[in-house]
Each structure stands twice: as C-alpha cells, then as structure tokens.
C-alpha positions in Angstrom: -5.1 1.3 19.4 -5.2 3.0 16.0 -8.5 3.5 14.2 -8.6 1.0 11.3 -10.6 3.4 9.1 -8.1 6.2 9.6 -5.2 3.8 9.0 -6.8 2.7 5.7 -7.3 6.3 4.6 -3.6 7.1 5.4 -2.5 4.0 3.4 -4.6 5.1 0.4 -2.9 8.5 0.6 0.5 7.0 0.8 -0.2 4.9 -2.2 -1.4 8.0 -4.1 1.8 9.8 -3.3 3.9 6.8 -4.6 1.7 6.7 -7.7 2.3 10.4 -8.4 6.1 10.4 -7.8 7.8 10.5 -11.2 11.1 9.3 -9.7 9.6 5.9 -9.0 9.6 3.4 -11.9 6.4 2.9 -13.8 5.9 -0.7 -12.9 6.0 0.2 -9.2 3.6 3.1 -9.7 1.3 0.7 -11.5 1.3 -1.8 -8.6 0.6 1.2 -6.2 -2.4 2.1 -8.3 -3.7 -1.5 -8.3 -3.1 -1.7 -4.6 -5.0 1.5 -4.0 -7.9 0.2 -6.0 -7.9 -2.9 -3.8 -8.1 -0.7 -0.6 -10.9 1.5 -1.8 -13.1 -1.5 -2.8 -15.6 -1.6 0.0 -17.1 -4.9 -1.2 -14.7 -6.8 1.0 -13.9 -6.7 4.7 -11.2 -4.2 5.7 -8.9 -6.9 7.0 -9.1 -8.9 3.8 -8.4 -5.8 1.7 -5.3 -5.0 3.9 -4.0 -8.6 3.6 -4.5 -8.5 -0.2 -2.7 -5.2 -0.4 0.2 -6.5 1.6 0.5 -9.5 -0.7 0.5 -7.2 -3.8 3.0 -4.8 -2.3 5.3 -7.7 -1.3 5.7 -8.5 -5.0 7.5 -5.3 -5.6 9.2 -4.6 -2.3 12.5 -6.1 -3.4 12.6 -4.6 -6.9 16.2 -3.6 -7.5 15.0 -0.6 -9.5 13.1 0.9 -6.6 14.7 4.1 -5.2 15.6 4.1 -1.5 13.0 6.7 -0.6 10.3 4.6 -2.3 11.4 1.4 -0.5 11.1 3.2 2.8 7.6 4.4 2.0 6.6 0.8 1.0 7.9 -0.6 4.3 6.0 2.1 6.2 2.9 1.3 4.2 3.2 -2.4 5.0 3.7 -1.6 8.7 0.5 0.5 8.7 -1.5 -2.2 6.9 -0.4 -4.9 9.3 -2.1 -3.0 12.2 -5.5 -3.5 10.6 -7.2 -6.5 12.2 -8.4 -9.4 10.0 -11.8 -9.5 11.8 
C-alpha cells in the first residue's frame, strides 16, 4: 500500500509542474495553484484535502482548451489522490 504522505508530496509536485507549464492555459494553471494550496494546508485531514482537491480538479478536467498532455497529467493526479484514504 502506498504511503499517503509520499503520495501527497508527489501530487503537490505534479501540480507545481502543471502550474509552471506555459503551454497550459492560464485558467487551468490557476486551478492547479489553488489545488496545490489546498493540499499543503495541514489544518485539515489528509483525506479531506485529497477529496477537496479531486473536486476542484474535476471542474477543469473536461476543459476543451486543455492540451492532451495536461489532461493526461490531470487524470494521473486524480488517480494518485484517490489512493489517499479518507480516514
């Protein structure tokens, strides 16, 4: 079973890469930044942060302006977040 803390760190890094990719539209990068901020907020349980992040990412996952490589990263990110238990 994967370590939830390590999974969370990987997700934060993935979001940072999306945020820094200039080929991705600004609105998607903004949501990536907001989602990263949700994940680094240690004031909430890890499972709750992951669930909120999935919800936020779901808003942009079907954006028609999203490049194919970004969509693949988003799907991979959601898959990683879904492995974090809700506690």
